[in-house]
N, C-alpha and C positions, 0 to 999 in steps of 0.2 A: 311379347313373349320373352321369357327369361333367357339368359345366355345359355347356349347349348352346353351340356355336360361334355360331349364329344363332338368334334367336327373333323371329318376326314375328306380330303380332296385329292383325287388322283392317286390314292394310296396303293403302293405296290410293295411286295415282299418276295425276295428270291432267296433260296437256300442253295449252297454249294454242295453237290454230292459227287465227289471225285472231280472229274473234269467237266461235269455238267452243272448247269444252273436250272433249278426247278422253281418255277414261278407259282407261289401259293396264292398271291393276290395280284390282280391285274387292273389297277385303276379304279379303286373303290371310292365312291362318293356317298357319304352318309353323315347324317346328324342325329344325335340322341339328345332329347330334351329332358330336363329335370323331372323326376317322378315317373318316367316311362317304365313299362313292364314289357320288355321286348325280347322276342325269341329269334335267334339266328338259326336258320334251318338250311338243309341242302345235303346232297350225297357226301359220303366219305371222300375226303380230298378236295372239298369245295372251298376250303379256306376258313371255315368257321372258327376253329380253335386258334389259328394264326391271328385272325382279326381280334378275337377276344384277348389274346396275349399282348397285342399291340395297344389295345384300349386300356389294358391294365399296366402299361409301362413295363412289362416283363421283357419286351424286345423293342427294337426301333425299326422303322420302315426303311426299305431300300430307296424309295423315292416317294414323292408326294408330300402333302402336308397333313399333319396330325396334331390336333390340339385337344388335350385332356384336362378338364377342369382349369381352363385358361392358360395352360402351359404347353408350349411346343415341345413334344416329346423328344424329337431328334436333337434338340439343342440342350437337353438336360444331361448332366453327368450321371454316371452310375449311382453315385451317392444321392443326387437329387431325385432320380427316378425311384430309388429305394425309399426315400423320404415321402414322396408322393403316394406310393403304394401303402406305406405304413400308416399314414395319417388320413387318407381320404378314400381308399379303395379296399373293399372286402372281397375275399376270394372263397368260393366253394368249389372243391374239386371232386371229380368222380371217385377218386381213391381215398377221399376224406383227408388224408395227410395229417392225422392226429398223432400225438405222441402217446404210444400205447401204455407206457408205464405211469403216465400221469392220470389223475382223475379228470372227469368232465370239467369240474370247476377249475382245476389247475390249467387245463388246456385253454380255457377261455381267459383266465386271469393272466396267463403268460403273455398274450398279445397286448393286453392293457398295460402290463408292466413294460413291455418294449416301447410303448407309446408314451411312457412317462407318467401314467396315471398315478394318482396319490393313494393314500392308504385306504380309500373307499373302493378300490378296484375289486376287492373280494365281494363286497356287497353288490356292486354293479354286475359282476359276473354271475352271482347267484340269481339276481333279478332277471337277467336275460335268459338264463336256463329255465327259470320258473315260467317265464312267458312262453317258452317253447315246450312246455309240458315235461320238463326234466328236473324239476325241483327236488323230487325225492331221490333222484339218481346222481345228484351233483357230486357226491363223494365216492362214487364208484369209478374204478379204473375203466377207461374207454374200451379196453380189450375184453371187458366183461359185459359189454352192451351189445344189443342187436344191431344189425345193419341200419335199420331205420333210426334207432336212437343215436348211433354214431353220426349219421348224416345231420341230425338235428343239432348235435354238439358242434359239428363243423359250421352250420349256419349260425349258431350262437357266437362262435368265435369270430365269424366274418362280420357280424352286425353289432357286436358288443360296444364298439366305440362310435356307433352310429355314423358310418362312413357315408359319403355322398353317393357312392356308386358301389353296387355289389355285382361281381361277375361270377357266373356259375356255369361250369363246363360239365355238361351231362349230369346234372345233380340227381336225377332220378334213375339213372341207368341200373343201379344195383338194388332198387326198391320194388316191392310188390305194389299192386294197384292201390291198396288202402294207404300205405305209407307214402306213396307218391302224391296222392291227393292231399293228405294231411300236410305234407311239406309245402306244397304249392300254396295252400290256403294260408299257412303260417307266413310265408314270404310275402304274399300279397297283403296280409294284415300289417306286416312291418312297413311295407311301402306306404300304405294308407296312413299309418300312425306317424311315421317319421319323415315321410317325403323322400325316402331313398329311391334311387334309380336302380332297377334290376335288369341285367342283360344275361340271357341264357344262350348257350350253344347246345343244341339238342337234336336228336332224332326222334324224340318221344312225343307222340301225339297228345299225351296227357299234359305235357308242359305247354305245347302249342295251344291247347284248348283254354288255357288260362291267360295267354298273352293278349295284350291290347294292340300289339303291332308285331307283324311277322315279316322278317327280311330273309329272302331266299337267295343263297349264294350258289352259283354254278360256275365251275372252272375259274374261281377266284374273282368273279364279278357279281355285282348285284343284279339278279335276274328279275326280282319282284320285290316290292316294298308295299305292304298292305296294312291298313288299319282294320282291325277286326270289328265285326258288328257290335261286339260287347264282350267284356270279360266274363268268363264262366263263373257262375255263382252256385 
């Protein structure tokens, strides 16, 4: 078996709220293998988004061991964590987080520029937008696009540099059924073609139906870890 993309052992995370400590994670043990299509599910407050943020090196654990892409996250400096995110991890957020005054192409190209991509970055950005069915809309400002189109731009931005792992927090929350299905099929196709690992934090059964593995969190702990009978086709 290949080296795990993520390894968590006894992972805990506490937040200070006034004089109180709120424990979002309470001893999570979890491994994520290359190429997985994994959904984190559970009630609100179960720790899904917190776990996704830790896996994305957006935060550090309070205790326990966390290795992401071979690096111990707690031992990394802020600069090193930022470099890890920029070079190896893609993010898809529920709120899209696109730059509204830029075109779809410019939003994707901007990330490639940050990564130091050469003069071919515009060609690469156009290619990934075309792959996601947005070729004809590449030069439109994102605030002129529909919600489903904006979410596909967000996915294009996340995968343009072919990161090893893509983290998606409630990616279908603002989409209707047809757009949600289209998006999930597109992301699974990207996984199949490029070997990317996809992790989703979700309440949406449409996302769960596509997952090959479903991890259920309850009160900051892994309550269930199931391999599904087969990915939805």
